N, C-alpha and C positions, 0 to 999 in steps of 0.2 A: 813741796807745799802739801801734797796729798798725804804724805807720811805724818807730818806734824799735825795737820788738821784732823786726820782720822785717829791719831794717837790720843789727842786730847779728848775726843768723844769716848774712846774705849776706856781711858783711865777714869773718866767721870763715871762711867758705868761701874767700874771696879770700886770706886769710892762709895757709890750707893750701896754696894753689898759688903762693905768692909765690916769686919767683926768688932774692931775696937776703934775708939776715937783717934788714937795715934795712927793707926793704919789708914783711917779715913783721911786725916790731915795729910799724911804722906802722899797718898794717891792724888789728892786735890792739888798738892804742890807740884806733882809731876804734870798734871793737867795744865796748871798755870804756866809751867815752863814751856810746854808744847804750844800753848796759845801765844805766848810771847815770841816763840820761834816763828810761828805763822805770821805774826805781825811784821817781824823783821824781813821775812821772805816777801811779803807784799810790798814793803818799802823798797827792797832791792829791785823788784820787778818794775816799779815805777821809775827808779833812778836809771836803769839801763834801757828804758823805753820798750820793754817787752809788752807792757800793758799801759793804757792811759790812766791818768789820775781819775778821770770821770768814771771809768769802768770799775775802779777799785774803791771808790769812796764808800759805797754801801757795804762792801766786804770789810773794809777797815773799821767802819762804825760798828758793825755786828761783832767783829773780833774784840774791839775795845769793850763793848757791853759784856761779852762773855768773860773777859778778864776781870771786870769789875764784879761780876756775879761770883766768880770763883774766889776772889780775894775776900769778899764778904762772907762766903761760906766758910773759909778758913778761919777768919776772925771769930765768927760765931761758934765754931767748933771747939775753940780753946777754952 
């Protein structure tokens, strides 16, 4: 969980400093991939009862919002 969530933040930072539009979109897609991996990880943790649904609701919501933001940034970059 830590790896995918930190990776998405680091790749977003790289996208902000990208030299070309293609490079920016590529890094944003990597960020999106890592955010989706984080969402899958949260879902797994609930299914195996590591964490309760109540504890993860806000994290899932925030992750979903970040996914939507990145998808919008990718669409607007093209």
